[in-house]
C-alpha positions as CSV (number, residue, x, y, z in Angstrom):
1,X,4.9,-21.1,-22.9
2,X,7.5,-19.4,-20.8
3,X,6.4,-15.9,-21.7
4,X,6.1,-14.8,-18.1
5,X,6.0,-16.3,-14.6
6,X,2.8,-15.1,-12.8
7,X,3.0,-14.9,-9.0
8,X,-0.6,-16.0,-9.0
9,X,-2.9,-17.8,-11.4
10,X,-6.1,-18.0,-9.3
11,X,-9.4,-17.0,-10.9
12,X,-9.7,-13.7,-8.9
13,X,-6.3,-12.6,-10.2
14,X,-6.8,-13.6,-13.8
15,X,-10.3,-12.2,-13.9
16,X,-9.0,-8.6,-13.8
17,X,-7.1,-9.2,-17.1
18,X,-10.1,-10.7,-18.8
19,X,-12.3,-7.8,-17.7
20,X,-9.8,-5.3,-18.9
21,X,-9.9,-6.9,-22.4
22,X,-13.7,-7.6,-22.5
23,X,-13.2,-11.3,-22.1
24,X,-11.2,-11.8,-25.3
25,X,-8.9,-14.5,-24.1
26,X,-6.1,-13.8,-26.5
27,X,-6.0,-10.1,-25.7
28,X,-6.2,-10.8,-21.9
29,X,-3.3,-13.2,-22.3
30,X,-1.2,-10.6,-24.1
31,X,-2.0,-8.0,-21.3
32,X,-0.9,-10.5,-18.7
33,X,2.4,-11.1,-20.4
34,X,2.9,-7.3,-20.9
35,X,2.1,-6.7,-17.3
36,X,4.9,-9.0,-16.1
37,X,7.3,-7.9,-18.9
38,X,6.9,-4.3,-17.7
39,X,7.7,-5.3,-14.1
40,X,10.8,-7.1,-15.3
41,X,11.9,-4.2,-17.5
42,X,11.3,-1.6,-14.8
43,X,12.4,-3.1,-11.5
44,X,13.1,0.4,-10.0
45,X,9.3,0.9,-9.9
46,X,8.8,-2.1,-7.6
47,X,12.0,-3.4,-5.9
48,X,12.4,-2.3,-2.3
49,X,9.5,0.1,-2.4
50,X,8.3,0.9,1.2
51,X,4.7,1.8,1.5
52,X,5.2,4.1,4.5
53,X,7.9,6.0,2.7
54,X,5.7,6.6,-0.3
55,X,2.8,7.7,1.8
56,X,4.7,10.9,2.5
57,X,3.8,11.9,-1.1
58,X,0.2,12.1,0.0
59,X,1.0,15.1,2.2
60,X,2.1,17.1,-0.8
61,X,-1.2,16.2,-2.7
62,X,0.7,15.4,-5.9
63,X,-1.5,12.3,-6.5
64,X,-5.1,12.2,-5.3
65,X,-7.7,9.5,-5.4
66,X,-11.0,11.1,-4.2
67,X,-13.3,8.8,-2.1
68,X,-16.1,9.5,-4.5
69,X,-16.5,8.4,-8.2
70,X,-17.7,10.3,-11.3
71,X,-21.2,10.0,-12.7
72,X,-20.4,6.7,-14.5
73,X,-19.1,5.0,-11.3
74,X,-15.4,5.3,-12.3
75,X,-12.5,6.2,-10.0
76,X,-10.7,9.5,-10.7
77,X,-6.9,9.6,-10.5
78,X,-5.8,13.2,-10.1
79,X,-2.3,14.6,-10.5
80,X,-1.5,18.1,-9.4
81,X,1.9,18.4,-11.0
82,X,2.5,21.9,-9.8
83,X,2.8,20.5,-6.2
84,X,5.7,18.3,-7.2
85,X,9.0,19.4,-5.5
86,X,11.6,17.7,-7.7
87,X,14.2,18.0,-4.9
88,X,12.0,16.2,-2.5
89,X,10.6,13.4,-4.8
90,X,12.2,11.9,-7.9
91,X,10.3,11.1,-11.0
92,X,10.9,7.4,-10.1
93,X,9.1,7.9,-6.8
94,X,6.1,9.5,-8.8
95,X,6.0,6.3,-10.8
96,X,6.3,4.1,-7.8
97,X,3.4,5.9,-6.1
98,X,1.4,5.6,-9.3
99,X,1.9,1.9,-9.5
100,X,0.8,1.4,-5.9
101,X,-2.3,3.5,-6.5
102,X,-3.2,1.4,-9.6
103,X,-2.6,-1.9,-7.8
104,X,-5.0,-0.8,-5.0
105,X,-7.6,0.5,-7.5
106,X,-7.7,-2.7,-9.4
107,X,-8.5,-4.7,-6.3
108,X,-12.0,-3.1,-6.5
109,X,-14.2,-5.3,-8.8
110,X,-16.1,-2.2,-9.8
111,X,-12.9,-0.6,-11.1
112,X,-12.0,-3.8,-13.0
113,X,-15.4,-3.6,-14.8
114,X,-15.8,0.1,-15.2
115,X,-12.3,1.3,-15.5
116,X,-11.2,4.8,-14.5
117,X,-10.3,8.3,-15.7
118,X,-7.2,10.5,-15.1
119,X,-7.0,14.2,-14.6
120,X,-3.7,16.1,-14.9
121,X,-3.7,19.6,-13.3
122,X,-0.7,21.3,-14.9
123,X,-1.1,24.6,-13.1
124,X,2.3,25.8,-11.9
125,X,4.2,23.3,-14.2
126,X,7.8,24.5,-14.3
127,X,10.7,23.9,-16.7
128,X,12.5,22.1,-13.9
129,X,9.6,19.6,-13.6
130,X,9.4,19.3,-17.4
131,X,13.1,18.5,-17.7
132,X,12.5,15.4,-15.6
133,X,10.3,13.9,-18.3
134,X,12.3,12.0,-21.0
135,X,11.0,10.2,-24.0
136,X,11.8,6.9,-22.2
137,X,9.7,7.8,-19.2
138,X,6.9,9.1,-21.5
139,X,6.9,5.7,-23.2
140,X,6.6,3.9,-19.9
141,X,3.7,6.1,-18.9
142,X,1.8,5.2,-22.1
143,X,2.6,1.6,-21.5
144,X,1.0,1.8,-18.1
145,X,-2.1,3.5,-19.4
146,X,-2.5,1.4,-22.6
147,X,-0.7,-1.9,-22.9
148,X,0.7,-3.1,-19.6
149,X,-1.8,-2.7,-16.7
150,X,-5.3,-4.3,-16.3
151,X,-7.2,-1.1,-15.9
152,X,-9.3,0.5,-18.7
153,X,-8.5,4.2,-18.9
154,X,-11.5,5.8,-20.5
155,X,-10.3,9.4,-20.6
156,X,-7.4,11.8,-19.8
157,X,-8.4,15.3,-18.9
158,X,-5.7,18.0,-19.0
159,X,-6.5,21.3,-17.1
160,X,-4.5,24.5,-16.5
161,X,-1.9,23.6,-19.1
162,X,0.6,26.2,-20.2
163,X,3.1,26.6,-23.0
164,X,5.6,24.4,-21.1
165,X,3.1,21.5,-21.5
166,X,3.5,21.7,-25.3
167,X,7.1,20.6,-24.9
168,X,6.1,17.7,-22.6
169,X,3.2,16.6,-24.8
170,X,5.6,16.4,-27.8
171,X,7.4,13.6,-26.0
172,X,4.2,11.6,-25.7
173,X,2.8,12.0,-29.2
174,X,5.0,9.4,-30.9
175,X,3.7,6.7,-28.5
176,X,0.0,7.5,-28.9
177,X,-2.2,5.9,-31.5
178,X,-5.3,7.5,-32.9
179,X,-7.5,5.6,-30.5
180,X,-5.6,6.9,-27.5
181,X,-5.5,10.5,-28.8
182,X,-9.3,10.5,-28.9
183,X,-9.3,9.9,-25.2
184,X,-7.3,13.0,-24.3
185,X,-9.2,16.2,-23.7
186,X,-7.6,19.6,-23.2
187,X,-9.5,22.2,-21.1
188,X,-7.1,24.9,-20.1
189,X,-8.7,26.9,-17.3
190,X,-12.2,26.4,-18.8
191,X,-13.9,24.4,-16.2
192,X,-17.2,24.4,-18.1
193,X,-15.4,22.4,-20.8
194,X,-14.4,19.9,-18.1
195,X,-17.9,19.8,-16.8
196,X,-19.2,18.5,-20.2
197,X,-17.3,15.3,-19.3
198,X,-17.4,15.2,-15.5
199,X,-20.4,16.4,-13.6
200,X,-19.4,19.1,-11.1
201,X,-21.1,17.0,-8.4
202,X,-18.1,14.6,-8.7
203,X,-15.3,17.2,-8.7
204,X,-13.3,19.1,-6.1
205,X,-14.2,22.8,-5.5
206,X,-11.0,23.9,-7.2
207,X,-12.4,22.6,-10.5
208,X,-15.9,24.1,-10.1
209,X,-17.2,21.1,-8.1
210,X,-18.5,20.7,-4.5
211,X,-16.0,18.5,-2.7
212,X,-13.0,19.4,-0.6
213,X,-9.5,18.3,-1.5
214,X,-8.4,14.8,-0.4
215,X,-5.0,13.2,-0.6
216,X,-4.0,9.7,-1.5
217,X,-2.7,9.0,2.0
218,X,-6.3,8.8,3.3
219,X,-7.2,6.4,0.5
220,X,-4.1,4.2,0.9
221,X,-4.4,4.0,4.7
222,X,-8.0,2.8,4.3
223,X,-6.8,-0.1,2.2
224,X,-3.8,-0.7,4.4
225,X,-6.0,-1.7,7.4
226,X,-7.1,-4.8,5.5
227,X,-4.7,-7.7,5.9
228,X,-5.9,-9.3,2.7
229,X,-5.1,-6.2,0.7
230,X,-1.7,-5.9,2.5
231,X,-1.0,-9.5,1.5
232,X,-1.9,-8.7,-2.1
233,X,0.6,-5.8,-2.2
234,X,3.3,-7.7,-0.4
235,X,2.9,-10.6,-2.9
236,X,3.7,-8.1,-5.6
237,X,7.0,-7.2,-3.9
238,X,5.9,-4.1,-2.0
239,X,7.4,-3.8,1.5
240,X,5.8,-2.9,4.8
241,X,7.7,-1.4,7.7
242,X,7.4,-2.7,11.3
243,X,5.2,0.1,12.4
244,X,2.4,-1.2,10.3
245,X,2.3,-4.5,12.1
246,X,0.4,-3.3,15.1
247,X,-2.7,-4.4,16.9
248,X,-4.8,-1.6,15.6
249,X,-4.3,-2.7,12.1
250,X,-5.0,-6.3,13.0
251,X,-8.3,-5.3,14.7
252,X,-9.4,-3.4,11.7
253,X,-8.4,-6.1,9.3
254,X,-11.9,-7.5,8.8
255,X,-13.0,-4.2,7.1
256,X,-13.6,-4.7,3.4
257,X,-12.5,-2.1,0.8
């Protein structure tokens, strides 16, 4: 009907949209259209993005995808906003990295079926960081979480929030419906409150868990060794640099994610 121009229409690709909307075809169709509309409306999140360049963000541990899952088998996407140096990375680069992480996550069939959860550690959040968040960007973030990406987000857990967060959260509230608000949990520095939702066995030590810290560089590089996955990302418009096209990657290409 001309509502969008998918770069793929094979079963494996379309299945992720059906799973995200519990196989209700009309809702899956709307999600597919929204997904491509979001890409068209926000080219700065995709055009000319270089994977190697964005991997630098992993060294600052701003975004983390632990190699383990929580007790329901869902992936955890963890943001440690206090680590964000606004002079080193722009808010656009934060979004670019988020989109790559989500595209990688949704390649896992388990993630398509079970969805995931997000944690925002706001310890150390500064006014300078908060000033980078505008109502427009808040709206785009809600679009990603709710209407425009084929990943079911089951919960958002906010920890170590301060008074500065109240200002930021005020930007999000107008875009959240009651159903979404019910998925947001505020814990402050009360890790026992967090543990009522996520078993400590599936958390880093800094949140009362048992695991060391990981960064998303490790996770992305594991995917990057698989040529099929690299093809998936490149078909979405993400760029590779020449250093990635080496024999070592080719030899590791038969490893499945």
